[in-house]
N, C-alpha and C positions, 0 to 999 in steps of 0.2 A: 609520557608513557604512564599508564595506570597499572596498579597491581591489585588483584583480588585474591583473597584466601579461600581455599576450598574447605567446606565443612565436612564432618564425618558422613553426612548424607549426600555428599557430592554437589552441594549447592554453593553458589557464589553470589555476592552482591555486586551488581554492575555499578561502578562509580557514577555519582550523580551527574557529573559533567558529560560523561559518555551517554547516559540515558537521555539527557536533554538534547544533545547533538543528534541522536538517533531517533528522537521523538518516541521514546519508549515510556509507556504509561503502565500503571498498575493493571494487571490482568492481560497485558499484551503477551503474545507468543513470540518466541525467538527461534529463528531457523539457524542451525549450525550446518556448515558444509565445508567440504575439503576440496581444494584445487591445487594440484601440483605439490602435494605434501604440506600445504599450509591450510590452516583452519580459519574460517571466518564466521561471523554471526551477523544476522540481519533481522530487523523488525519484520515479522511476517506480514503485517499490514502493508508495508512498503512493497514487499515482493508481490503480494496479491494485486495491488494497484498497478504495478508495472506490467504484470501478466495481462490484466484486463485492458490496459491501454494498448498494449501490443496487439492483442486479438481484435480490438475495435478499430485499429488504425485503418482509415480509408472508408469505413462503413457509412459515415455521414454523407460523403460524396456519392457513394453508390445509391443511397436513398434519395438523392436529389437535393440535399441541403447545401446551399452555396455559402452561407454565412450564419453567424449566431442568431441573427434576426429570424431566419427561416426556422430554426429550432424552436425559438420562443413562440412563433406563430403556430407551429405544429402542436406544441404542448397546450396552448390556449384552446385550439380547436378540439383537441382530445378531451379536455376538461369540460367543454361545452357539451360534447356528445355524451359524456358520462352522466351529466346532470339530467338529461332527458329521460 
């Protein structure tokens, strides 16, 4: 368990061990949320990535990509077209 002191401005320093475990870097934004009377915090980058992953789930298959090689081939083809 870690403890952080609240300053007169309402600020806290997140302990280094927790920042490392949560991959929190200088300039990152933190999301605070409440669930069933308990409060949690998350690195907003992690939350955004999860949202994008959830929204994109199954899209590769819908576009006809069967494996990672299909994606690489598609990207190479797109780059060739852009150079023209």
